[in-house]
C-alpha positions in Angstrom: 34.8 -39.8 29.8 37.0 -42.9 29.3 35.1 -46.0 28.2 36.2 -49.4 27.1 37.0 -49.8 23.4 34.7 -51.7 21.2 35.6 -53.5 18.0 32.3 -52.2 16.4 31.7 -48.9 18.3 28.2 -47.4 18.3 29.0 -43.7 18.1 26.4 -41.3 19.4 27.3 -37.7 18.6 26.2 -35.2 21.3 26.2 -31.5 20.7 24.2 -28.3 21.3 20.5 -29.0 21.3 19.5 -25.8 19.5 21.7 -23.0 18.5 20.8 -20.0 16.3 22.9 -20.3 13.1 25.8 -17.9 13.4 25.3 -16.7 9.8 21.7 -15.7 10.6 18.4 -17.0 9.4 17.3 -17.6 5.8 15.2 -14.4 6.0 18.3 -12.4 7.0 20.3 -13.9 4.2 17.7 -13.1 1.7 17.4 -9.6 3.0 21.2 -9.1 2.6 21.1 -10.3 -1.0 18.1 -8.1 -1.8 19.8 -5.0 -0.3 22.5 -5.3 -3.1 20.1 -6.0 -5.9 18.5 -3.6 -8.4 15.0 -4.7 -7.7 12.4 -2.0 -6.9 11.1 -1.4 -3.4 7.8 -3.2 -3.8 9.4 -6.3 -5.2 11.9 -6.4 -2.3 9.1 -6.1 0.2 7.2 -8.9 -1.5 10.1 -11.3 -1.4 10.9 -10.4 2.2 7.4 -11.3 3.1 7.7 -14.6 1.4 10.8 -15.4 3.4 9.6 -13.8 6.6 11.0 -15.5 9.8 8.3 -16.4 12.3 10.9 -17.3 15.0 10.0 -14.2 16.9 6.4 -15.3 17.2 7.2 -18.9 18.3 10.3 -18.1 20.4 13.8 -19.3 19.8 15.8 -21.5 22.1 18.9 -19.8 23.4 22.4 -21.2 22.7 22.6 -24.4 24.8 25.1 -27.2 25.5 24.6 -30.6 27.1 26.3 -30.9 30.4 25.0 -34.3 31.7 22.2 -36.8 31.3 20.8 -38.7 34.3 18.5 -41.6 33.5 16.6 -44.2 35.6 14.1 -46.9 34.7 14.2 -46.1 30.9 15.1 -48.6 28.1 18.4 -50.3 28.9 19.1 -48.3 32.0 17.6 -49.5 35.3 19.3 -48.0 38.3 20.0 -44.2 38.1 23.0 -43.6 35.8 24.6 -40.3 34.9 26.5 -39.6 31.7 28.6 -36.4 32.2 29.6 -34.4 29.1 31.8 -31.4 28.4 29.5 -28.5 27.5 30.7 -26.5 24.5 30.5 -26.2 20.7 31.6 -29.0 18.6 30.8 -32.7 18.2 31.0 -35.2 21.1 31.2 -38.9 20.4 30.1 -41.4 23.1 31.5 -44.9 22.5 31.3 -48.1 24.4 30.7 -51.8 24.3 27.4 -53.2 23.0 24.7 -53.1 25.6 26.4 -50.4 27.7 23.5 -48.0 27.3 24.7 -45.6 24.7 21.5 -45.7 22.6 19.4 -45.5 25.8 21.2 -42.3 26.8 20.7 -40.9 23.3 17.0 -41.8 23.2 16.5 -40.5 26.8 17.9 -37.1 25.8 15.7 -37.0 22.7 12.5 -38.0 24.5 13.3 -35.6 27.4 13.5 -32.6 25.1 11.0 -33.5 22.4 8.6 -36.0 24.0 9.1 -38.4 21.1 11.6 -40.8 19.7 12.5 -40.9 16.0 13.7 -44.5 16.2 10.2 -45.7 17.2 8.4 -44.0 14.3 6.8 -46.6 11.9 7.6 -49.4 14.3 5.0 -51.8 15.9 3.4 -51.0 19.2 5.8 -53.3 21.0 8.5 -50.8 20.6 6.4 -48.1 22.2 5.4 -50.4 25.0 8.9 -51.6 25.8 10.3 -48.3 26.9 10.4 -49.1 30.6 13.3 -51.0 32.2 11.8 -54.1 33.9 14.8 -55.2 35.9 14.6 -52.5 38.5 11.5 -51.0 40.1 12.6 -47.4 40.0 10.1 -44.9 38.5 11.3 -43.8 35.1 12.6 -40.3 34.6 15.2 -38.4 32.6 17.0 -35.3 33.7 19.1 -33.3 31.2 21.4 -30.6 32.4 21.9 -27.7 29.9 24.3 -24.8 29.9 22.3 -21.9 28.5 24.0 -18.8 27.2 24.0 -16.1 29.8 23.1 -18.3 32.8 25.8 -18.8 35.5 24.4 -22.1 36.6 23.1 -25.1 34.6 19.4 -25.5 33.8 17.6 -28.8 34.1 14.9 -30.4 31.9 13.1 -33.1 33.9 10.7 -35.5 32.2 8.6 -37.9 34.3 5.9 -40.5 33.4 2.5 -41.1 35.0 1.4 -44.2 33.1 2.4 -47.1 31.0 2.2 -45.2 27.6 5.5 -43.5 26.6 3.4 -40.4 25.7 1.9 -40.2 29.2 4.6 -37.8 30.5 5.3 -34.2 31.4 8.5 -32.1 31.2 9.5 -28.8 32.8 12.5 -26.5 32.7 14.1 -25.5 36.0 16.3 -22.5 35.2 18.4 -20.7 37.9 16.5 -17.6 39.1 13.2 -18.6 37.5 10.2 -20.7 38.5 9.9 -24.1 36.7 7.9 -23.8 33.5 6.4 -26.5 31.3 8.8 -27.2 28.4 6.2 -27.1 25.6 5.3 -23.5 26.5 8.7 -22.2 25.6 8.2 -22.7 21.9 11.5 -24.7 21.4 10.0 -27.6 19.5 10.9 -26.5 16.0 14.5 -25.7 16.9 14.8 -29.0 18.7 13.5 -30.8 15.6 15.8 -28.9 13.2 19.0 -29.0 15.2 18.8 -32.4 16.8 20.9 -32.5 20.0 21.6 -36.2 20.1 21.8 -38.9 17.4 21.8 -42.6 18.0 23.9 -44.8 15.8 20.9 -45.8 13.7 19.9 -42.2 13.1 23.5 -41.2 12.2 23.6 -44.1 9.7 20.4 -42.8 8.0 22.0 -39.3 7.6 25.2 -40.7 6.1 24.2 -43.9 4.3 20.5 -44.2 4.2 18.1 -44.2 1.3 18.1 -40.9 -0.8 14.7 -40.0 0.6 15.9 -40.5 4.2 19.0 -38.5 3.6 17.0 -35.7 2.0 14.5 -35.6 4.9 17.4 -35.5 7.4 19.1 -32.5 5.9 16.2 -30.6 4.3 15.1 -28.7 7.4 18.8 -27.9 8.4 19.5 -26.4 4.9 16.2 -24.4 4.9 14.7 -26.3 1.9 11.3 -26.4 3.6 11.4 -22.7 3.9 12.4 -22.3 0.3 9.5 -24.6 -0.8 7.1 -22.7 1.4 8.3 -19.3 0.0 8.0 -20.7 -3.6 4.4 -21.8 -2.9 3.5 -18.5 -1.3 4.9 -16.5 -4.3 3.0 -18.8 -6.7 -0.2 -18.2 -4.8 0.3 -14.5 -4.9 1.0 -14.7 -8.6 -2.3 -16.4 -9.2 -4.1 -13.8 -7.1 -2.6 -10.9 -9.1 -3.0 -12.5 -12.5 -6.8 -12.8 -12.3 -7.5 -9.0 -11.9 -4.7 -8.2 -14.3 -6.3 -10.3 -17.0 -9.6 -8.6 -16.4 -8.1 -5.2 -16.7 -6.2 -6.1 -19.9 -9.5 -7.3 -21.4 -11.2 -3.9 -20.6 -8.3 -1.8 -21.8 -9.2 -1.5 -25.5 -12.7 -0.1 -24.7 -11.2 2.3 -22.3 -8.6 3.6 -24.8 -11.4 4.0 -27.4 -13.4 6.1 -24.9 -10.4 8.2 -24.0 -9.5 8.8 -27.6 -13.0 10.2 -28.3 -12.9 12.7 -25.4 -11.7 16.3 -25.9 -10.5 16.7 -22.3 -6.7 17.1 -22.4 -6.5 14.8 -19.3 -8.2 12.0 -21.3 -5.6 12.4 -24.0 -2.8 12.2 -21.4 -4.4 9.1 -19.9 -4.6 7.6 -23.4 -0.9 8.2 -23.9 0.0 6.8 -20.5 -2.0 3.6 -21.0 -0.9 2.9 -24.6 2.2 0.9 -25.6 3.8 -2.2 -24.3 4.7 -0.7 -20.9 1.8 1.4 -19.7 2.6 4.2 -17.2 0.2 3.1 -14.5 1.6 5.7 -12.0 0.8 8.6 -14.4 -2.6 7.1 -15.1 -3.3 6.9 -11.4 -2.2 10.6 -11.0 -4.6 11.6 -13.7 -7.4 9.7 -12.1 -6.8 11.1 -8.7 -6.1 14.7 -9.9 -2.5 14.7 -8.6 0.9 14.9 -10.2 2.3 17.5 -12.6 -0.1 20.3 -13.5 -0.8 21.4 -17.1 -0.8 25.2 -16.9 -3.0 25.6 -20.0 -5.5 23.1 -18.7 -5.4 24.8 -15.3 -6.1 28.2 -16.8 -9.0 26.8 -18.7 -10.4 25.1 -15.6 -10.1 28.3 -13.6 -11.9 30.3 -16.4 -14.7 27.8 -16.4 -15.0 27.8 -12.7 -16.0 31.5 -12.8 -18.8 30.9 -15.2 -22.3 31.6 -13.8 -25.8 30.7 -15.0 -28.3 33.2 -16.4 -30.4 35.6 -14.3 -33.8 33.9 -14.0 -35.7 37.2 -13.7 -34.0 38.6 -16.8 -34.8 35.4 -18.7 -38.5 35.8 -17.7 -38.6 39.4 -18.8 -37.0 38.5 -22.2 -39.5 35.7 -22.7 -42.4 38.2 -22.0 -41.0 40.6 -24.6 -40.5 37.9 -27.2 -44.1 36.7 -26.7 -45.4 40.3 -27.1 -43.3 40.7 -30.3 -44.7 37.5 -31.7 -48.2 38.7 -31.1 -47.5 42.1 -32.8 -45.9 40.3 -35.7 -49.0 38.2 -36.1 -51.2 41.4 -36.1 -49.0 43.0 -38.8 -48.7 39.9 -41.0 -49.3 41.0 -44.7 -48.4 44.7 -44.0 -45.5 46.1 -46.1 -43.2 48.6 -44.4 -42.1 50.0 -47.7 -45.7 50.6 -48.9 -46.5 52.5 -45.6 -43.4 54.6 -45.9 -44.2 55.5 -49.6 -47.7 56.6 -48.6 -46.4 58.6 -45.7 -43.8 60.2 -47.9 -46.5 61.2 -50.5 -48.6 62.8 -47.8 -45.6 64.6 -46.4 -44.9 66.2 -49.8 -48.5 67.1 -50.3 -48.5 68.8 -46.9 -45.2 70.6 -47.7 -46.8 71.9 -51.0 -50.0 73.0 -49.2 -48.0 74.9 -46.6 -45.8 76.5 -49.3 -48.7 77.6 -51.4 -51.8 78.0 -49.2 -53.6 80.2 -51.7 -53.6 77.7 -54.5 -57.1 76.3 -55.3 -56.2 73.6 -57.7 -54.5 70.2 -57.1 -50.9 70.2 -58.3 -51.3 66.5 -59.5 -54.7 66.3 -61.2 -55.5 70.0 -61.7 -58.9 69.5 -60.2 -60.8 71.8 -57.8 -58.8 72.4 -54.7 -59.6 70.3 -51.7 -56.3 70.7 -49.9 -57.7 72.9 -47.2 -56.8 73.0 -43.5 -59.1 70.2 -42.6 -57.4 68.0 -45.2 -54.0 69.1 -43.9 -54.9 68.0 -40.3 -56.1 64.6 -41.5 -53.1 64.1 -43.8 -50.6 64.9 -41.0 -52.3 62.4 -38.7 -52.4 59.8 -41.4 -48.7 60.4 -42.1 -47.8 59.9 -38.5 -49.8 56.7 -38.3 -48.2 55.3 -41.5 -44.7 56.1 -40.3 -45.4 54.4 -36.9 -46.8 51.4 -38.6 -43.7 51.1 -40.8 -41.4 51.4 -37.8 -43.3 48.7 -36.0 -43.1 46.4 -39.0 -39.3 47.0 -39.3 -38.9 46.4 -35.6 
């Protein structure tokens, strides 16, 4: 719109209040870089979590462009005044003579959309109490027309006040085809703060030629530096969480290796190999602990063989114990008896009996030559005695 020239113009750039960056969010940029990296899957997932985008949870403002600003009773504008703009991408400069209301329009757009005014931050209360225009009695209100992507007709953000404090106000969005809704409930606050829709001359000066800290604060959120700082802090916190148990495990590892080294089980030896060295094979150790992974056929055969083993027959054990106790008792009874002596005596009797049976008519003893006593009665006694001696010898040998 044509305005008078000013020897010292006060430019107030106007542009889209909050557009999604065409190149995507920081999270999507990180995801693209990770896709082409050689990092493992777990590391990629951890980094994506650190840079996760919460825009879906808080809602994003659609692409929007300023079409007009209508102000009454606010700052330097008394009677209702409308500033038309050409909606579309790019940078719009509003110029005019001093006192023509340029800054009032800029601050009106800002307070209509955000409920606050950056220019008043850190100032005395007189700034916050001097927001009304005292020269006209109209009730203060600000109406901002927006062209939202996808809507055939413009939407309007209307902010009205109900008291003397600048914060005592409400704002709602009236969108074609929808019921009016309170502006704070849309979740646009972060986008409006990051992609400021309207800058006054003083704010523009801070971005371009302010103190280093002011310039840093002005561009930090736009460049995503706050997200980078938050991601760095999140990763450092996770590192501390993981370091503590890792140090505990490292301290316990030598004792575990000693225990595994002294175990004959082949699995223990495999676990010892997996956990030794500068780069322990934790995956293999986990497989061994869970009983999964590659199967050792020799070990499997041994385990199958052992699985078929059964315990002793209790009744058979009881019978064997009884027999052993009886054998011990017999051995005690025969203690001091010589099996060889019994066998020699039995053999002697057997030969005497054989001689008697071969020469029954002989009356003299074949050994001493005395009067014969080897009669039939002696033969019966000798045969019985031989049988007893042989049985005794066999029992001793048993």
